[in-house]
C-alpha positions in Angstrom: -21.9 34.3 24.4 -20.8 33.2 27.9 -22.1 34.4 31.2 -19.0 36.0 32.8 -20.2 38.0 35.8 -22.9 36.9 38.3 -24.3 38.6 41.4 -25.8 36.2 44.0 -28.3 37.7 46.4 -29.0 35.1 49.1 -29.2 35.4 52.9 -28.7 31.7 53.7 -25.0 31.3 54.1 -24.7 27.6 53.3 -26.5 28.0 50.0 -24.8 31.2 49.1 -21.3 29.7 49.5 -22.1 26.5 47.7 -23.6 28.2 44.7 -20.8 30.8 44.5 -18.3 27.9 44.7 -20.0 26.1 41.8 -20.2 29.2 39.6 -16.5 30.1 40.3 -15.6 26.5 39.2 -17.1 27.4 35.8 -14.7 30.4 35.6 -17.5 32.9 36.4 -16.8 36.0 38.4 -19.2 36.0 41.4 -20.3 38.8 43.8 -22.1 37.0 46.7 -24.2 39.2 49.0 -26.9 38.7 51.5 -28.9 41.9 51.3 -30.6 44.1 48.7 -28.5 47.1 49.9 -25.3 45.3 49.2 -26.6 44.2 45.8 -27.5 47.8 44.9 -24.0 48.9 45.8 -22.4 46.3 43.5 -24.8 47.2 40.6 -23.9 50.9 40.9 -20.2 50.1 40.4 -20.3 47.3 37.7 -22.5 45.5 35.2 -23.5 41.9 35.6 -24.7 39.3 33.1 -26.9 37.4 35.5 -28.4 37.7 39.0 -29.6 34.9 41.3 -32.1 36.6 43.6 -33.8 35.2 46.7 -37.4 36.3 47.2 -37.2 36.7 51.0 -34.3 38.9 52.2 -33.5 40.6 55.5 -34.0 44.1 54.2 -36.8 43.7 51.7 -38.9 41.7 49.3 -37.2 40.2 46.3 -40.3 40.8 44.1 -40.2 44.6 44.8 -36.4 44.6 44.1 -37.1 42.8 40.8 -39.6 45.6 39.8 -36.9 48.2 40.6 -34.3 46.4 38.6 -36.5 46.4 35.5 -36.6 50.2 35.5 -32.8 50.4 35.0 -31.5 50.9 31.4 -28.9 48.2 31.9 -29.8 45.2 34.0 -28.8 41.5 34.4 -31.0 38.6 33.6 -32.6 37.6 36.9 -33.2 34.0 38.1 -35.5 33.9 41.1 -34.8 31.5 44.0 -37.3 30.6 46.6 -38.1 27.9 49.1 -41.8 28.8 49.1 -42.6 28.3 45.4 -46.1 28.4 44.0 -47.7 28.9 40.6 -49.0 32.3 41.6 -45.6 33.4 42.8 -43.8 32.1 39.6 -46.4 33.9 37.4 -46.0 37.1 39.3 -42.2 37.1 39.1 -42.3 36.4 35.3 -44.6 39.3 34.8 -42.2 41.5 36.7 -39.4 40.5 34.3 -37.7 37.4 35.8 -35.8 35.3 33.4 -36.1 32.0 35.3 -37.6 30.6 38.5 -35.9 27.9 40.7 -37.4 26.2 43.8 -35.1 25.3 46.7 -33.4 23.0 47.1 -32.1 22.7 43.5 -29.3 20.7 42.0 -26.2 21.8 40.1 -27.9 20.4 36.9 -30.7 22.8 37.3 -28.2 25.7 37.7 -26.4 24.4 34.6 -29.6 24.5 32.6 -30.4 28.0 33.8 -26.9 29.2 32.8 -27.1 27.7 29.3 -30.5 29.2 28.7 -29.1 32.6 29.8 -26.1 32.3 27.5 -28.2 31.5 24.5 -30.7 34.3 25.3 -27.9 36.8 25.8 -26.2 35.9 22.5 -29.5 36.2 20.5 -30.2 39.5 22.2 -26.8 41.0 21.3 -27.0 39.8 17.7 -30.5 41.3 17.4 -29.3 44.6 18.8 -26.4 44.6 16.2 -28.8 44.0 13.3 -31.3 46.5 14.5 -28.6 49.2 14.2 -27.4 48.0 10.8 -28.4 50.1 7.8 -27.1 47.7 5.2 -29.4 47.6 2.2 -27.3 45.5 -0.1 -28.4 42.3 1.6 -31.8 42.7 -0.1 -30.2 41.9 -3.4 -29.1 38.6 -4.8 -26.6 37.6 -7.4 -28.4 38.4 -10.6 -27.3 37.9 -14.2 -27.2 35.4 -17.0 -23.7 35.6 -18.3 -21.4 32.5 -18.4 -19.1 34.1 -15.8 -21.9 34.5 -13.3 -23.2 31.0 -13.9 -19.7 29.7 -13.1 -19.5 31.8 -10.0 -22.8 30.4 -8.7 -21.6 26.9 -9.2 -18.4 27.7 -7.3 -20.4 29.2 -4.5 -22.6 26.1 -4.1 -19.5 23.9 -4.0 -17.6 26.0 -1.4 -20.6 26.8 0.8 -20.9 23.4 2.3 -17.3 23.5 3.6 -15.9 25.3 6.6 -12.9 26.8 4.6 -11.9 30.4 4.9 -12.6 32.3 1.7 -11.0 35.3 0.1 -13.2 37.2 -2.4 -11.3 39.6 -4.7 -12.8 42.0 -7.3 -13.3 45.6 -8.2 -15.5 47.9 -6.1 -19.2 47.5 -6.9 -19.0 44.0 -8.4 -21.0 42.3 -5.6 -18.4 40.8 -3.4 -20.6 41.1 -0.3 -23.4 39.4 -2.2 -21.1 36.5 -2.8 -20.2 36.3 0.9 -23.9 36.3 1.9 -24.7 33.6 -0.7 -21.9 31.5 0.8 -23.4 31.9 4.3 -27.0 31.3 3.2 -26.1 28.0 1.5 -23.9 26.8 4.3 -24.7 24.7 7.4 -24.3 27.9 9.4 -27.2 29.6 7.6 -29.4 29.7 10.8 -26.5 31.4 12.8 -25.5 35.1 12.6 -23.9 36.7 9.6 -21.8 39.6 10.9 -20.2 42.1 8.6 -17.2 44.3 9.5 -16.3 47.1 7.1 -12.5 47.4 7.9 -12.2 50.5 5.6 -14.8 52.4 7.6 -13.4 51.8 11.1 -11.0 54.3 12.6 -7.6 52.6 13.3 -7.9 53.1 17.1 -11.3 51.4 17.2 -10.6 48.4 15.0 -9.5 46.1 17.8 -12.4 47.0 20.0 -14.9 46.5 17.2 -13.5 43.1 16.3 -12.7 41.7 19.8 -14.8 43.9 22.2 -13.6 45.6 25.3 -14.0 45.4 29.1 -15.4 48.2 31.2 -12.7 50.9 31.8 -10.3 49.5 29.2 -9.9 53.0 27.7 -11.5 56.4 28.0 -15.2 56.1 27.1 -15.4 52.4 27.8 -18.2 52.8 30.3 -19.5 49.2 29.8 -18.3 45.8 28.7 -18.9 45.3 25.0 -18.8 42.2 22.9 -16.9 42.4 19.6 -18.0 41.3 16.2 -16.2 37.9 16.5 -18.2 37.1 19.6 -21.5 38.1 17.9 -20.6 35.8 15.0 -20.1 32.8 17.2 -21.5 29.7 15.5 -22.0 31.7 12.2 -20.0 33.6 9.7 -18.0 36.9 9.9 -17.3 39.0 6.8 -14.1 41.1 6.9 -14.9 43.6 4.2 -11.9 45.3 2.6 -9.5 43.4 4.7 -6.5 45.1 3.0 -7.3 48.3 4.8 -6.3 47.2 8.3 -2.9 48.0 9.8 0.0 45.6 10.0 -0.3 45.6 13.8 -3.9 44.6 13.6 -3.1 42.0 11.0 -0.8 40.2 13.5 -3.7 40.0 16.0 -6.1 38.8 13.4 -3.7 36.1 12.4 -3.8 34.6 15.9 -7.6 34.5 15.7 -7.6 32.7 12.4 -5.0 30.2 13.7 -6.2 29.6 17.3 -9.9 30.7 17.1 -9.4 32.5 20.4 -8.7 36.1 21.6 -9.0 38.4 24.6 -11.1 41.6 24.7 -9.3 44.9 25.0 -8.4 45.4 28.6 -9.4 41.8 29.5 -7.5 38.7 30.5 -10.1 36.1 29.9 -9.4 34.0 26.7 -12.6 33.7 24.6 -12.9 30.8 22.2 -15.0 31.2 19.1 -16.4 29.0 16.3 -16.8 31.2 13.2 -16.2 30.9 9.5 -14.2 33.8 8.1 -14.8 35.3 4.7 -12.7 38.3 3.6 -13.1 40.6 0.6 -10.7 43.1 -1.0 -10.7 45.3 -4.1 -6.9 45.1 -4.2 -4.6 42.4 -5.5 -3.3 41.2 -2.2 -0.3 39.4 -3.8 1.0 42.8 -4.8 0.3 44.2 -1.4 2.4 41.4 0.1 5.3 42.2 -2.3 5.2 45.8 -1.1 5.1 44.7 2.5 1.7 46.3 3.0 0.1 43.0 3.9 1.4 40.1 5.9 2.3 37.1 3.8 1.3 34.6 6.6 -2.1 36.3 7.0 -2.6 36.2 3.2 -2.0 32.4 3.2 -4.5 32.0 6.0 -7.1 34.0 4.2 -6.5 32.6 0.7 -7.5 29.0 1.4 -10.3 29.2 -1.2 -9.9 32.2 -3.6 -12.9 33.6 -5.5 -12.6 36.3 -8.2 -15.7 38.3 -9.1 -15.5 39.6 -12.7 -16.1 43.3 -13.5 -19.3 44.2 -15.3 -17.5 45.2 -18.5 -16.5 41.5 -18.8 -20.1 40.4 -18.3 -21.7 42.3 -21.2 -24.7 39.8 -21.2 -25.6 41.0 -17.7 -25.8 44.7 -18.4 -29.3 45.0 -20.0 -30.6 42.1 -17.9 -29.6 44.0 -14.7 -30.8 47.3 -16.1 -34.3 46.0 -16.7 -34.5 44.5 -13.2 -33.2 47.7 -11.6 -35.7 49.7 -13.6 -38.6 47.6 -12.5 -37.4 47.8 -8.9 -37.1 51.6 -8.8 -40.4 52.1 -10.6 -42.1 50.3 -7.7 -39.9 52.1 -5.1 -40.5 55.6 -6.4 -44.1 55.1 -7.7 -43.4 56.3 -11.3 -44.5 54.9 -14.6 -42.1 54.4 -17.5 -42.4 52.4 -20.7 -38.9 50.9 -20.6 -35.4 51.6 -21.9 -35.2 52.9 -25.5 -33.0 51.0 -27.9 -30.5 53.9 -28.3 -30.2 54.1 -24.5 -29.6 50.3 -24.4 -26.7 50.8 -26.9 -25.1 53.4 -24.6 -25.5 51.1 -21.6 -23.8 48.3 -23.4 -21.0 50.6 -24.7 -20.2 52.2 -21.3 -17.1 50.9 -19.5 -18.8 50.8 -16.1 -15.8 51.6 -13.8 -18.2 51.4 -10.8 -19.6 48.1 -12.0 -23.0 46.9 -10.8 -23.3 49.6 -8.2 -22.8 52.3 -10.8 -25.3 50.7 -13.1 -27.9 50.6 -10.3 -27.4 54.2 -9.5 -27.6 55.3 -13.1 -30.9 53.4 -13.6 -32.4 54.8 -10.4 -31.5 58.3 -11.5 -32.9 57.7 -15.0 -36.2 56.3 -13.6 -36.6 59.4 -11.4 -35.9 61.8 -14.2 -37.8 60.0 -17.0 -41.0 61.7 -18.1 -44.2 59.7 -17.2 -45.1 57.0 -19.7 -41.9 57.6 -21.7 -38.9 55.5 -22.5 -35.6 56.1 -20.8 -33.5 57.8 -23.5 -29.8 58.8 -23.8 -30.4 62.2 -22.4 -32.0 60.8 -19.3 -29.1 58.3 -18.8 -26.6 61.2 -19.0 -23.7 58.8 -19.5 -20.4 59.5 -21.2 -20.7 57.7 -24.6 -18.0 55.1 -25.3 -17.8 53.2 -28.5 -18.2 49.4 -28.2 -16.1 47.1 -30.3 -18.5 46.7 -33.1 -18.9 50.5 -33.7 -15.1 51.0 -33.2 -14.4 48.4 -35.8 -16.9 50.0 -38.2 -15.3 53.5 -37.9 -11.8 52.0 -38.2 -12.9 50.4 -41.5 -14.2 53.8 -42.7 -11.0 55.5 -41.8 -8.8 52.8 -43.3 -10.7 52.9 -46.6 -9.6 56.4 -47.3 -12.8 57.5 -48.9 -16.0 59.3 -48.1 -19.4 58.6 -49.8 -17.8 56.1 -52.1 -15.2 58.4 -53.7 -11.5 57.6 -53.3 -9.5 60.4 -51.8 -5.9 59.7 -50.8 -5.6 63.1 -49.1 -8.7 64.6 -47.4 -9.2 68.3 -47.0 -9.8 69.8 -43.6 -13.4 70.3 -44.7 -13.9 66.6 -45.4 -12.1 65.5 -42.2 -14.4 67.7 -40.1 -17.5 66.4 -42.0 -16.6 62.8 -41.6 -15.8 63.3 -37.9 -19.3 64.9 -37.3 -21.0 62.1 -39.2 -19.1 59.6 -37.1 -20.3 61.2 -33.9 -23.9 61.2 -35.2 -23.7 57.5 -36.1 -22.2 56.7 -32.8 -25.0 58.5 -31.0 -27.8 56.9 -33.2 -28.4 60.3 -34.9 -29.1 62.0 -31.6 -27.8 65.5 -32.1 -27.7 66.5 -28.5 -25.4 63.6 -27.6 -23.3 64.1 -30.7 -22.8 67.8 -29.8 -21.6 66.8 -26.3 -19.1 64.4 -27.8 -17.8 67.0 -30.2 -17.7 69.6 -27.4 -19.8 72.0 -29.4 -23.3 73.3 -28.8 -26.3 72.1 -30.7 -26.7 75.3 -32.7 -23.2 75.0 -34.1 -23.8 71.3 -35.0 -27.1 72.2 -36.8 -25.3 75.0 -38.8 -22.6 72.6 -39.8 -25.1 70.0 -41.0 -26.9 72.7 -43.1 -23.6 73.7 -44.5 -22.9 70.1 -45.6 -26.4 69.8 -46.9 -26.5 66.4 -45.1 -29.9 64.8 -44.8 -29.5 63.4 -41.2 -32.8 62.6 -39.5 -32.6 62.6 -35.7 -35.4 61.2 -33.6 -34.9 63.7 -30.8 -33.7 66.6 -33.0 -37.0 68.5 -32.8 -36.3 69.3 -29.1 -32.7 70.4 -29.6 -33.2 74.1 -30.6 -33.2 75.5 -27.1 -29.5 76.0 -26.8 -28.3 79.1 -28.6 -24.7 79.7 -27.4 -21.7 79.7 -29.8 -18.9 77.3 -29.7 
């Protein structure tokens, strides 16, 4: 992050002009003054990144001015200049908040070292401020699972991470696209540099440009100070453009230039800022279709789609469902301080059978709710999960075979009566719900009392592990 504005407070004219000339040669805006009063006037009107401050000035002592500056909510980094340097003076200035200390006469090389130190410090400070405001919790997770699809994804990440290529990650919501992006950054040569996330879907359209590229003071109503954008914060590291498909066509054109030239201007500014960042984008849409509908620029798509990664939905990674469910259960047991014995087999069947439209995020929320609602030292059961029951392929095939056989209880019956159809349908529901009457009643859209009466009518000997607690609902269907 470059030093752009410097205020120079020095009463010696020759030194003041020479230093100002050198700084302007580095394309830095310089305000050169000779008194504390003039410096205060400039600071009241504008913000500065750095100040060179002489200790002995015509209208006051530089050390006292330094103490005053440190009381301001927004202040520049301060480099002290003095021709009467001593260890005691240097220590005193550092305690009062000085960033650096130079003894006159100094060389341009010493100024250059001070500027580079200030640039590096400013960049770290801005990045830390960004992360201190971030409430992102998903970064605590890692790519977990044991399915073949996930193993292949991990191998692909390790291969791509070492390159500088732009990556486009596509997949449904909740599949873990951001985790893939974080893994790419963590395994890359940029791992020690910032990882900056931009949620394009959450930003108002009129603020997207300012968030991405920053703005100058007074660029628009409310722009009271200069602000660095996310691309500047990510300099040297990685920027994640989450849900890239949500930005407008006008913004896509500006983003294209950044990807091509690696440079931009802040809103309201004229200075061209060059950056070194790796770009990773994610989307839950099929961008190829968005391009065909003219909702997304084709040239931007080509720039982003250098290395495509597809994250499979959870329903295609059945081997991961119970594995993740157990991990999430252990995590939320520790988080909420509750004690459970595990996940009951019938609840595991329901987890595997569920379609998981919300993918891993939905599974995580379901398990957290179940852990909270589970009775102490009990298993998580189907009622605690409170999931819509969906037949898996094995159960569906089993019932299809029953239906195609055209018989019930071993007796051939080419045309079933309504009584037999109803009976077989209820028995199907009970089998699907592992003989749990409460869940079967929900599936059949009847209450538990009606189901019990039907079973008594059929004289069916159906034992239900949880039937003993089902007699508390007395409504009629």
